[in-house]
VEXDODREN-617011 format. One line per 3 residues: their letters; for each residue x, y, z of C-alpha. Coordinates in Angstrom, 2 decimals. Layout:
<pts>
a> X,Y,Z | ...
</pts>
This chain:
<pts>
xxx> 0.13,0.10,0.10 | 3.06,2.19,-0.38 | 1.69,3.67,-3.52
xxx> -1.56,4.58,-1.70 | 0.09,6.19,0.87 | 2.14,8.29,-1.07
xxx> -0.66,9.35,-3.03 | -2.49,10.40,0.44 | 0.72,12.40,1.41
xxx> 0.20,14.25,-1.96 | -3.53,14.73,-1.27 | -3.02,16.15,2.28
xxx> 0.17,18.30,0.93 | -1.62,19.86,-1.86 | -2.45,23.63,-2.08
xxx> -6.07,22.90,-2.22 | -6.15,20.71,0.95 | -3.31,22.05,2.97
xxx> -3.98,24.12,6.06 | -4.64,27.75,4.82 | -1.72,30.21,6.15
xxx> -2.33,32.70,8.80 | -5.21,35.14,7.44 | -3.36,38.40,8.34
xxx> -0.08,37.88,5.92 | -2.34,36.70,3.28 | -5.01,39.21,3.30
xxx> -3.03,42.39,4.28 | 0.47,42.12,2.56 | 2.96,44.77,3.28
xxx> 3.16,46.21,0.04 | 6.44,48.03,-0.50 | 4.77,50.97,-2.26
xxx> 1.68,51.49,-0.17 | 2.94,54.89,1.19 | 2.53,56.05,-2.15
xxx> -1.43,56.12,-1.92 | -0.91,58.32,1.56 | 2.11,60.49,0.09
xxx> 0.52,61.52,-3.31 | -2.01,63.93,-1.04 | 1.09,65.75,0.49
xxx> 0.98,67.99,-2.51 | -1.02,70.41,-0.25 | 1.88,70.65,2.13
xxx> 3.89,72.36,-0.82 | 2.11,75.70,-0.03 | 3.25,76.01,3.55
xxx> 6.60,74.37,3.01 | 7.34,77.21,0.49 | 6.15,79.88,2.62
xxx> 7.97,78.61,5.39 | 11.36,78.50,3.27 | 10.55,82.19,2.14
xxx> 10.20,83.38,5.69 | 12.97,86.19,6.66 | 13.59,84.85,9.98
xxx> 16.02,82.21,9.50 | 15.22,80.30,12.77 | 11.18,80.50,11.66
xxx> 12.11,78.92,8.36 | 13.78,76.17,9.72 | 11.25,75.25,12.24
xxx> 8.52,75.68,9.81 | 10.06,73.84,6.84 | 11.41,70.79,9.49
xxx> 7.91,70.66,11.18 | 6.35,70.57,7.68 | 8.41,67.59,6.26
xxx> 8.12,65.94,9.54 | 4.03,66.61,9.62 | 4.35,64.77,6.20
xxx> 6.45,61.84,7.19 | 4.26,61.31,10.28 | 1.21,61.58,8.23
xxx> 2.37,58.57,6.03 | 3.67,56.31,9.01 | 0.52,56.94,10.66
xxx> -1.71,55.79,7.41 | 0.55,52.73,7.02 | -0.07,51.71,10.32
xxx> -3.51,51.87,10.39 | -3.54,50.17,6.84 | -1.25,47.30,7.70
xxx> -1.96,47.06,11.52 | 0.77,47.16,14.08 | 2.13,43.68,13.84
xxx> -0.26,41.24,13.07 | -1.59,42.93,9.90 | -4.96,43.34,11.50
xxx> -6.64,46.90,10.29 | -6.73,49.83,12.23 | -5.01,51.72,15.02
xxx> -5.51,51.22,18.83 | -7.38,53.85,20.51 | -3.92,55.04,22.21
xxx> -2.04,55.11,19.05 | -4.76,56.96,17.13 | -5.22,59.78,20.11
xxx> -1.10,60.15,20.15 | -1.32,60.35,16.17 | -3.77,63.02,16.34
xxx> -2.05,64.79,19.01 | 1.43,64.34,17.23 | -0.26,65.99,14.00
xxx> -1.64,69.01,15.52 | 1.50,69.74,17.41 | 3.75,69.67,14.23
xxx> 0.85,71.90,12.46 | 1.17,74.28,15.19 | 4.84,74.57,14.73
xxx> 4.25,75.12,11.10 | 2.03,78.37,11.62 | 4.39,80.79,13.05
xxx> 6.63,80.43,9.62 | 4.09,79.62,7.07 | 0.87,81.86,8.64
xxx> -2.34,81.16,7.10 | -1.08,78.20,4.68 | -0.24,76.07,7.82
xxx> -4.16,75.70,7.71 | -3.42,73.02,5.10 | -1.99,70.88,7.39
xxx> -5.27,70.99,9.45 | -6.95,68.95,6.45 | -4.70,66.06,7.05
xxx> -5.42,66.12,10.87 | -9.05,65.55,10.23 | -8.61,62.89,7.56
xxx> -6.19,60.74,9.82 | -9.01,61.13,12.50 | -11.64,60.37,9.94
xxx> -9.99,56.97,9.43 | -8.18,56.26,12.79 | -11.02,56.89,15.39
xxx> -14.63,56.23,16.12 | -17.22,58.31,14.12 | -18.12,60.09,17.12
xxx> -14.54,61.12,18.14 | -13.58,61.91,14.61 | -16.93,64.09,13.91
xxx> -15.57,66.05,17.27 | -12.36,66.88,15.97 | -13.57,68.03,12.74
xxx> -16.07,70.10,14.04 | -13.52,71.78,16.35 | -10.90,72.13,13.61
xxx> -13.73,73.83,11.16 | -15.05,76.10,13.90 | -11.40,77.09,14.71
xxx> -10.52,77.91,11.05 | -13.73,80.05,10.62 | -13.27,81.84,13.55
xxx> -9.41,82.47,12.63 | -11.04,83.71,9.39 | -12.87,86.54,11.14
xxx> -10.65,87.32,13.79 | -6.99,86.79,13.01 | -5.27,89.04,10.40
xxx> -4.04,87.48,7.36 | -6.32,84.24,7.74 | -9.34,85.57,5.73
xxx> -8.96,82.84,3.19 | -8.89,79.90,5.18 | -12.57,79.81,4.68
xxx> -12.30,77.38,1.65 | -9.77,75.51,3.86 | -12.82,74.78,6.26
xxx> -14.87,73.71,3.65 | -12.15,71.68,2.17 | -11.54,70.08,5.78
xxx> -15.04,69.02,5.65 | -15.51,67.48,2.51 | -12.06,65.44,2.80
xxx> -13.10,64.19,6.35 | -16.29,62.78,4.91 | -14.63,61.24,1.46
xxx> -11.78,59.57,3.78 | -14.32,58.31,6.21 | -16.05,56.64,3.24
xxx> -12.96,55.33,1.82 | -12.13,53.85,5.35 | -15.24,52.10,5.87
xxx> -14.99,50.47,2.39 | -11.74,49.19,3.04 | -12.82,48.02,6.47
xxx> -16.01,46.15,4.62 | -13.72,44.64,2.08 | -11.30,43.27,4.72
xxx> -14.00,41.71,6.64 | -15.33,40.22,3.51 | -11.81,38.81,3.02
xxx> -11.58,37.44,6.38 | -15.08,35.79,5.89 | -14.07,34.34,2.86
xxx> -10.91,32.86,4.25 | -12.88,31.43,7.22 | -15.22,29.95,4.50
xxx> -12.36,28.39,2.66 | -10.81,26.99,6.10 | -14.34,25.15,6.59
xxx> -14.56,24.17,2.93 | -10.86,22.30,3.68 | -12.19,21.00,6.88
xxx> -15.41,19.42,5.07 | -13.56,18.21,2.59 | -10.86,16.19,4.86
xxx> -13.85,14.78,6.89 | -15.41,13.49,3.59 | -12.54,12.09,2.55
xxx> -11.64,10.27,6.07 | -15.01,9.09,6.01 | -14.57,7.72,2.44
xxx> -11.00,6.31,3.22 | -12.27,4.37,6.41 | -15.13,2.98,4.61
xxx> -13.19,1.69,1.60 | -10.10,0.56,3.40 | -12.00,-0.87,6.49
xxx> -14.32,-3.00,4.14 | -11.41,-4.27,1.70 | -9.00,-5.02,4.24
xxx> -11.49,-6.83,6.35 | -12.25,-9.26,3.47 | -8.39,-9.55,2.70
xxx> -7.80,-10.55,6.38 | -10.27,-13.38,6.09 | -9.11,-14.87,2.83
xxx> -5.53,-14.79,4.18 | -6.69,-16.50,6.95 | -8.59,-19.24,5.07
xxx> -5.61,-19.47,2.86 | -3.39,-20.15,5.74 | -5.71,-22.92,6.92
xxx> -5.99,-24.40,3.37 | -2.40,-24.42,2.65 | -1.59,-27.95,3.59
xxx> -5.46,-29.66,3.34 | -6.17,-27.92,0.03 | -3.27,-26.36,-1.83
xxx> -5.57,-25.57,-5.17 | -8.21,-23.80,-3.01 | -5.62,-22.00,-0.95
xxx> -3.95,-20.68,-4.33 | -7.28,-19.65,-5.26 | -7.74,-17.74,-1.83
xxx> -4.46,-15.99,-2.29 | -5.24,-14.73,-5.90 | -8.29,-13.20,-4.34
xxx> -6.20,-11.72,-1.76 | -3.98,-10.04,-4.34 | -7.00,-9.02,-6.45
xxx> -8.62,-7.46,-3.75 | -5.57,-5.67,-2.64 | -5.40,-4.50,-6.12
xxx> -8.92,-3.26,-6.08 | -8.23,-1.52,-2.61 | -5.52,0.48,-3.91
xxx> -7.20,1.58,-7.32 | -10.31,2.51,-4.81 | -7.99,4.76,-2.90
xxx> -6.38,6.47,-6.19 | -9.84,6.97,-7.20 | -11.25,8.75,-3.90
xxx> -7.88,10.81,-3.96 | -9.02,11.81,-7.38 | -12.68,12.37,-6.42
xxx> -13.66,9.84,-9.22 | -14.84,6.92,-7.28 | -18.51,5.89,-7.82
xxx> -20.31,3.74,-5.02 | -23.54,1.95,-6.18 | -25.81,-0.22,-4.21
xxx> -25.45,-2.58,-7.09 | -21.69,-3.10,-6.63 | -21.65,-2.82,-3.03
xxx> -24.53,-5.91,-2.98 | -22.32,-8.08,-5.25 | -18.94,-6.99,-3.02
xxx> -21.19,-7.84,-0.24 | -21.50,-11.36,-1.27 | -17.98,-12.38,-1.69
xxx> -17.32,-11.16,1.61 | -19.80,-12.65,3.53 | -19.02,-15.93,1.73
xxx> -15.28,-15.69,2.50 | -16.24,-15.06,6.39 | -18.51,-18.01,6.23
xxx> -21.66,-16.14,6.52 | -24.78,-17.19,4.44 | -25.79,-13.98,2.66
xxx> -29.69,-13.28,1.73 | -29.66,-10.53,-0.80 | -32.08,-8.65,-2.82
xxx> -32.73,-10.15,-6.40 | -33.20,-6.93,-7.90 | -31.95,-3.16,-7.20
xxx> -34.11,-1.62,-10.06 | -36.44,0.20,-7.53 | -33.61,2.13,-6.12
xxx> -33.35,5.72,-7.86 | -30.10,6.78,-9.14 | -29.82,9.53,-6.70
xxx> -30.24,7.11,-3.83 | -27.83,4.22,-5.12 | -24.77,5.87,-3.77
xxx> -25.95,6.21,-0.40 | -27.63,2.96,0.01 | -23.97,1.72,-1.46
xxx> -22.24,3.18,1.66 | -24.91,1.68,3.92 | -24.48,-1.85,2.69
xxx> -20.64,-1.76,2.55 | -20.57,-0.40,6.15 | -23.24,-2.94,7.54
xxx> -21.54,-5.93,5.95 | -18.28,-4.92,7.32 | -19.51,-4.94,10.62
xxx> -20.95,-8.13,10.29 | -17.81,-9.74,9.04 | -15.84,-8.21,11.73
xxx> -18.04,-8.27,14.90 | -21.14,-10.15,14.50 | -20.16,-13.84,15.06
xxx> -23.24,-14.10,12.89 | -24.05,-17.32,10.49 | -26.55,-15.65,8.37
xxx> -27.09,-11.90,7.05 | -30.10,-10.38,5.42 | -30.20,-7.37,3.19
xxx> -33.25,-5.61,2.96 | -33.78,-2.99,0.07 | -36.74,-1.00,-1.26
xxx> -37.14,2.35,-3.13 | -36.65,4.65,0.24 | -34.98,1.97,2.67
xxx> -32.23,-0.20,3.11 | -31.35,-2.36,6.04 | -28.59,-4.99,7.14
xxx> -29.52,-7.71,9.53 | -28.20,-10.73,10.99 | -28.32,-13.35,13.65
xxx> -25.27,-12.86,15.66 | -24.17,-11.47,19.01 | -26.72,-8.36,18.71
xxx> -25.65,-4.61,19.04 | -22.60,-3.80,21.67 | -22.42,-0.86,23.93
xxx> -21.41,1.88,21.66 | -22.26,0.25,18.65 | -23.39,3.57,17.21
xxx> -20.68,5.64,18.11 | -18.04,4.16,15.98 | -16.20,6.20,13.19
xxx> -17.75,4.45,10.41 | -21.49,4.56,11.71 | -20.41,8.20,12.65
xxx> -19.58,8.82,8.90 | -22.63,7.08,7.63 | -24.93,9.41,9.94
xxx> -23.17,12.47,8.63 | -24.24,11.10,4.81 | -27.66,10.11,5.79
xxx> -28.13,13.46,7.65 | -27.25,15.60,4.27 | -29.57,13.24,2.67
xxx> -32.52,14.22,4.63 | -32.97,10.60,5.90 | -32.83,9.01,9.09
xxx> -30.46,6.07,10.38 | -31.22,3.45,13.19 | -29.03,0.95,14.80
xxx> -30.41,-1.76,17.17 | -31.34,-5.49,17.52 | -32.71,-7.24,14.49
xxx> -35.74,-9.44,14.47 | -33.32,-12.49,14.23 | -31.65,-11.40,17.72
xxx> -28.42,-10.08,16.16 | -27.62,-6.48,14.99 | -29.72,-4.27,12.52
xxx> -28.46,-1.34,10.70 | -31.40,0.57,8.84 | -31.30,3.76,6.70
xxx> -34.85,5.27,5.71 | -35.32,8.29,3.55 | -39.10,8.53,3.76
xx> -41.56,7.68,6.50 | -40.45,4.87,8.35
</pts>
């Protein structure tokens, strides 16, 4: 079975099934040139920078130009930290960091004013924009209102600041626009996280489905192989010809099991009630159990055939492995199937095994009901009904 094991390793290591990487690095890559998005708006700081540079007081000129440059750098850094997170790639900044960022930008904007004059008001647009995407709507609204009212009062009361009325209007418009963009980014990130969660759930569901298929496939096949190998060992001296036949069957079953595993890995294996009934007859005969099988399967619909095939496979595997039965009956109708025997009957926890659990999941998805209990013959009964019992 080394080929099957290798195929299994390839399946679990494939990109489609392997565990998804952490959400943050995948959803929020640290784009090398992401700062360009924020830096492009720094053109509005050219005016206060030039006004500071032209200031006749050399000390104020140095203070104004340095503060303007520092303001631009601080804004880009704060924007990137909000956009890509502090360390985990999650969206947003902490309340403490956002408050500190607003305070830092206000201090730098105030340091520009002595050298640049009224053009320093341009920096306040960036302060409000940062507040719009870094803090809550209520806090951002307070910041925008205070800055806007302050600019309108300055336009009336401070000589030389008459032209900042337009800046006040621009501050409000820019804040609303930035708030809308930030909410759009947030919703996009939330959608991406939800999609990633759905992808993980799909991977987990596919793993569960494949585990059930592999258990059902190999559990049945290996049980029959074991029985035939034991029978061949007992017949080796008594009837070599019969023993050779059993060994040939073991080889055939092993090859079939390997082919089934490969088909399951590729998602192409088809289980039908007809093929499983044929396999059930061989398995029961190898175990020395007399089989009572239905004569036809024509009444079973095509969409039901696969589910009933899995029921037959699981039920017969349990009969061969655990029941100690001498007879096995498989009852089949258009809406139900049951596997019964006259063996030792239900064992404690008989319905809690991996095989029964996987079968119960299949039946539940099909909208049916699964029952386990004692058969009319005194043994074990496994039944599935898709209609009223």
